[in-house]
N, C-alpha and C positions, 0 to 999 in steps of 0.2 A: 236179140242184140247180143252183145258179147262182153267178155272181160275186156278191160281196156287200159289205155295208157295214161300218162300224166296229164292232168287237167281235164281234157274233154275228149274222151275216147268213147265211141259208140259205133253205129254201124249201118251200113246199107246192105250189105250181104257179102259181096266178093269184089276184089279189085286186083289189078295186075299191071305189068309194064312189059315193053318189048326190049328192055335192056338185055344184053348178053349175059348169061349165067357165068359166074366166076368158074373157071375150068377146074375140074378135079385133077389132082396130080398124083403120080405114083413115083416117089423117089426111090431110085435103085440103090443098091449097096446095103451093107450091114448096118443095122440100127440097134442102139441100146434101148432096153426096155425097162419098165417099172416092174414092181412085184406082181402086178396083175396081168402082165404080158403086153401092156400098151407101150407104144414108143415113148422113150424118155422125153419129158417136157423140158425144153430148153428155155432159158431166160428170154424175155421179149426184147426186140430191138426197136426202140422208140425213135420216131422221127417226126417231121413236120406233118400237119394235117391239111388236107384239101377240103374244099367246100363240099357239103353233102351232095351226093348224086341224086338224080331223079328218083331212083329206086328208094333212096332214103327219105325222100320228101323235099329235097332241095333246100335252099337257104344259104346264108352267109357262112364263110369259113370261120372256124372258131378263132379266138384270140391267139396270138403268137406263142403264148406260154403253154398252150395245150399241145399234147403229143399223141400220135397215133401209132399203132402197130398191128401186125397180123400174126395170128397163131394158127398153125396147121393142126387139124384134129382128124381122127379117123372118120371117113364117110360112114363106115359100118363098124360099130364097136365089137361085133362078132368076128371081125377080121381086122384086128388092130394094126397089123403090119401092111394092110392093103392101101387102097387109095385114100387120099386126104382131101379135105376141103378147108378153105381159109375162114377164120373167124376174125372179123375186124374189131379192134378195140380203140378206145380213146381215154385219155386221163388228163387231169389237172393236178399237179403235185401239191402236196400239203404245204401251207405257207410257213408253218413252224416245223422245219425239218428236224430240229434237235429233239422235239417232243412228239415226233410222228408216231402214230399208232398202227400204221399199215395202210392197206387199201380198203376202201368202202365201195363195193360193187353194186351198181344199180341195174334193175330191170324195170322198165316203165310200163309194161303191159302189152295189151293187144289180144292174143298173141300176134306179133308182127310189127311191133313198134321198133324203130331204129334207135337204139340207145346212143349210137355215135352222133346222131343228129339231135336227139332230145336233150342229152345231158348239158351241153354248152348253153342251150337256150334257157334251161331251167336252173343254171348253176348259182345264180344270185340267191335262190331260195335255200341253198345248202351251204352258204358261205360260212356259217358257224361250224359246220362239220369239216369244211376244207381246212380249217385252222390246224387240225391234227391228222386228217386223213388225206391220202391221195384219192380224189374222186375218180372212179373208173366206171365205164359202161361199155357195152358191146352190141353188135348186131348178132342175135342168135342165128343158128343155121337156118337157111331158107329166107333170111331177111336182109334187105339192104345190100351191103357189100359181101355178105357171108353166103355165097352160093345161092342167090335169090331164086325163089320159085317164080316161074313165069307162066302166065296164062294168056289172056286176051290182049288185043291191041287197044290203044287209047280210043280210037274211033268206035271199036266194038264195045268198050266200057261205057262210053257216053250213052249208047243205045241200051245197054244192059241195065244201067242204074235207073234209067228213065222208065223202064218197063213197069207194068202194073204188078206190084209185089203182093197184092191182096185181091186175087181174081174172084169175080162174082159169077161168071158164066162158064159153061163147058169150054167155049172157045178161048176165053181168057185163061182158064186153067191149062189148056194145051199149050198156049203161047208161053205161059210161065214155066211149065215143066220142060218144054223144048229148049228154052233159053238156058235153064239150069244145066241140062245135059250138054249143050254146046259149050258152055263154060268149062265144065269138068273135062270134056274131051280136049279142049285147048290146053288145060293144065297138064293132062297126061301126055299130050303131044310134045309140049315144050319143056316139061320138067319130069317126065316119067321116071328117069333114073334116080332122081333125088327124092321123090315123094315117099318111098318107104323109109327114108332115113331122117326125116324131120320129126318133130314131136318133142314133148316135154321131157321124157326120160333121156333122150339123147342130148337135149339142151342142158339138162342137169349134169350129165357126164362131162360135157364141154365146160360147164361152169367150174367143175373141180379141176380140170386141166388149166383153166384160167387162173385159179387160185395158186396152183403150183408154179405157173409161169411168172406170176407176180412175186413169187418168193414168200408167200404168206403161209404160216403154219395152219391157220384157220381162216375160213371165209367170213369176213364181215360183210353184211348184205342188207340192202334196202330194196324190197320188192313192193311194187305198186300194182294193184288190180291183178291181171293174169300173173304178174311177177310174184304174187303171193302163192299161187299154185306151183309155179316153178320152184320157188323157195321151199315149199312144203315137200315136194318130190325130192329136191336135193337133200333136205334134212333127213328124209327117210332113207335115201341111198347112202348118205355119208354123215350120220349123226355126230360122229366124233370130230368131224372137220368143221362143224358149225361154230362160228365165233359169236360176235354180237350181231343180231339180226332183227330187222323190223319189217312187219307185214302191214301194209296200209291199203284200204279199199279191198277187203278180203273176199276172194272167191270161195264159195261154199264147197268144200271137198266131198260132201256127201250127196250132192245132187247129180242126177243124170242130165243129159243135154235138154231133155224136155222140161224137167223141173227147174233147171237154170233159166231157160227161156221164159217159163211162166213166172218165175220169180222176178225176172227183169220187167215183164209186163206190169206186174204190180208195182215195182220200184219206179219205173218211169211214170206210171199213172200217179203215184204219190207225189213225185216231183212236179208233175203238171198241176196237180191239185194245189200244191203249195204256191206255185207261180200264179195260178188264177186267184188264190186267196189274197196274195199280195196285191194283185191288181184291184180286187174288190176293196181292200182296205184303203187304197189310195184314191178311191172315188173318181172324181172328174179328172184327176191327174193321169189316169190310165186311159190309153187310146182305144182300148177294146170295148166293145158293146156288151153290156150285161151287168146286172147288179148282184149276181151270185156266181159261185164257182160253176154251178151247173149251166147257167146261161152262157158264161164265157166259153166253156168247153163245148157247148152245143154249137156255138159259132165256129169253133175249130173243126168239129165233125162235119158241119155243113161245107166248110171250105174244102175238106178232103173229098167229099162227094162231088162238089162242083168241079174240082180239078180232075177227078176221074172221068167226068163227062166231057170236060173241055179244058185242057191245059192253058195257062196264061203266059205272056211274055216273061222270059227269064233274062239270062245274060247272053248277049250276042243274038244268034239265031236259034238258040236253044229255048225250049219251053219248060216251064215249071209244071211237073206232073204231080199226081198224088204221092207217089213214092218219094220223089225228091223233096217235096214239102215235108213229109213225115220225117225223113232223115234230118232235115234242117231243124225241125222242132226238137228232135231227140238230142242233137248235138248241143243246142243251147241249154238243155237241162243238166248238162254235166257240170256247169258252174253257175252259181248265183250271179256272178259278174256278167254273165251273158243274157240274163233275163231282159234287160232293156232292149237288146238287139232282137230278142224273140218277140217282144211286144211290138216293136216297130215293124219287123218282118211280117207278122201276122196281119197287122193293120194295113200294110201296103198290099199284101196278097189279097185280102178281102176287098181291096179297091181295084184289083186287077193287075198289080205289078208284082212280079215274083223274083226280082233281082236279089234281094237280101236273103230270102229263104234259100235261094239257089246257092248263094255264096256260102251259107252255113252248111248246106248239103255237100258242096264241093270240098269244103274243109274236112268234113266227116269222111268222105271217100278217098281223100288224098289226091285231089285234082288241083293242079296249079293253074295260074292265069293263062298259061300257054296251052292248056288242054292236055297236059301230061300227067299221068297217074303214077303214084308211088307204088311200091311193092307190098304195101300193108295188107290190102285185101286178099291178094293171092296167098301170101304167107299165112294169113289168118285162117283161111279155110283149110289149107294144107296141114297146118299144125293141129287144128281142132279135129279134123277128120282122121288124122293119124292117131290122135289120143283116144277119141270116143268110139266105142263099138256100136253106138246107136245108129240104126239105119231105118228110117220110117217110110212106110209106103204112102201112096197118095190117099188111100182109104183111111189109114190110121191117122194121118194128118188132118183130114177133113173132119173126122170124128172128134178130134180134140179141139177144134176151133171154137166151139161155144165156150169152153172154159177160158180160153185166151181172150175172147171178146168180153166175157164177164169181168175178167181181171183188168182190162183196159179197152174202152171203146175206141181210143185213139191209136194205140200201139199194138193191140192184141192180134189183129189180123196179120200184120206184117211179121210179127214174131212167131205166130203160129205157123204160117206158111214157110217161114225160114227153117223149120225143122226138116225140110226136104233137102237142105244144103248138102248133106253127106250121103244122100240115098244112092247116088250113082258113082260114088268115089271109088277109084280103082284099087285102093290099098285098104286093107282091113284096119280097124281100130285096135287100140291096146287094152283099154280098160272100160268098165262100167263107170267107176269113179276112181280117182287117183288115191293111192295109199300114201298118206303123209305122216304116219306114225313115226316118231323119232325118239325112241328111248335112248337116254344117254346124251342127248343134245344139250347144249347150253340154253338158257332161257331165250325165248323168242317173243318180242313185243308185238302183239296182234291188235290192230286198231280198227274198230268198226264205227261207221258214220251213220247215224239214224236217218239221215235224209238222202243217202246215196242211191241214185236211180239204177246204176249199172251193176253194182255188187251190193245187194241189200244187206242191211245191218246184221241180220241173223247169221250171215256167213262167218262172221268173226267168232261167235261163240262155237259154231260147229268146228271151225279150224282149231280152236283151243282144245276142244274135246278130242279131236282126232290126233293132234300132235302127241297127246298123252300126258299123264301126270307129271307135274314139275317142269314142263317145257313151255307151253303157251301162257303168256301173261296178258290178259285182256284189258284194253283201255277203250272206253266209249266216248265218242265225240258227238254231241248233240248239235248238229249243224246241217247245212245243205251242200250239195255238190258231190262230185266223185272224188273221194279221198279226203284226208283230214290234215296231214302235214302241210299240203299246198294251200290250205285255206288261210294260212298265216296266223291261226289261233295260237296265242302265246302259251296257253296251257299244254296243248298238244306238242308244240315244238320244244318246250322246256323238257317234257317227259322223254321225248325221243332223243334230244341232244344229250341229256344227262345220262341216259342209258348207253348211247353209242360212245360217248367220250369218257365217262367216268365208270361205266360198267354197272350202274345202279338202276335197275328197272323200277318203274312205279309200282305201287301196291296193286295187286290184282283187283279189278273192279273199279279202278279210278275212272271218274267221269269228268269230262271237260265240256263246258257249255259255250257255244258261240256267243260272242259279244257283238250286238248290232253295231254296224258302222255305216258311214255314208260311202256308197260305192263310187269309185272313179269311173270315168267314161270307159266302157269296155272296148276291146278290139278283138278281132278274130284271132283264134289261137294260132301260134306259129307252127305247131305240129298238127298234121292231119290225123284223123281218127277214123274208127270204123265200128259199125254196129253189126254184130253177127247174128245170123239166124241159126 
């Protein structure tokens, strides 16, 4: 599974759309340049916003007081005077303009999440910050409106996601690997020119040009999930340009892709254990069969095996397969508010009806009710494979499966097989692990959540260590779900708001403990998510 976006980001493996890539442009004529030889960054021209495109995940147009703009950046930073690609941005201006602190730029994760679509839908959670900041987000290169990576068609993706992602026989292995190769070939065919130029280092360079275009001397930044990795790489490249920054749901910068996937297997298993224990604690009020965590999870494993042998009715004429069910379960573990939906979905699926688990899975993979997929999955694999040098053979992957199964009987197989995702990728990776050392940077508030399934808690401490002495300030949140600020916990929010608005970070080692509350009726998340292998 993968690093992820706001609220509920997880993963099925890969996704794409048939939307036309934003064309690259080559402006003729003489250009002014900055000290490093890059073209001069001009102020942004803000205008009205349109509704999110299918590539961005769709949805309603933002309120009238929101504004959008486009910033042209070099396709290849080694050729700063060459072709450019557009980066789409969105903002909501600070309510108190007289005491405005500048811009606060958000990245919600993925990689592959559309910030232009996500920020307006999540804006109420940041209202305290909007008092003094312009709230700003963007579609990173390869995402949404910013020269999106294109791979397979919607019809092909329906079949691709339904395929068995945890093969048990030689024939199933061949089907699985062939499907992966066909997907990669589609990415190369439709986006080959762009693939060498996505990735986190280029996105970080784009982020500094965004800072300049916004007119800010330093970058004030809020990174969630993968957004913490992007923020760490930015801090490494531009430590003197870091302003007030917060990293929430932290990606471990010391892990290889294998270690990250194995960590996720443990993290999702921990979240599932907590879900099952909650069910046990509620006794007869829980719809699932079993008087212990082990018994409830045995029922889930049996459901997976039954679906592998015979899928059940889903939505329309589509069938709920083992892979789709596993993705749906994973998505619901991103937020404790979704546990009631998970309980209901499992109960219905065990009774032969797979509509709810399929709806959860569709949300995870970015599929809307019309059968159209967002750009999230395609961007995710393109960025991850451009970043990571890891390329695993079939034999290496199969040898590692026992460790994944031991880490999670429910998610281990899918995450283990997902290591093959970059094996046939046509572009080499950049690093074993990203360098996030940032000597000279302003303090960065780093928040780890002990119950986070997608970015396990230990990653926060590793990020603090790698940022270097005097930079990372660690805060621990003892709660459930992916991320801490979005939990609504007053302790976490007060610490973050005080730092971003007043410039006073909490004491290193501060601990916030979730306060139990009565959950309101959950709904499916507005933003699609993805689970990377």
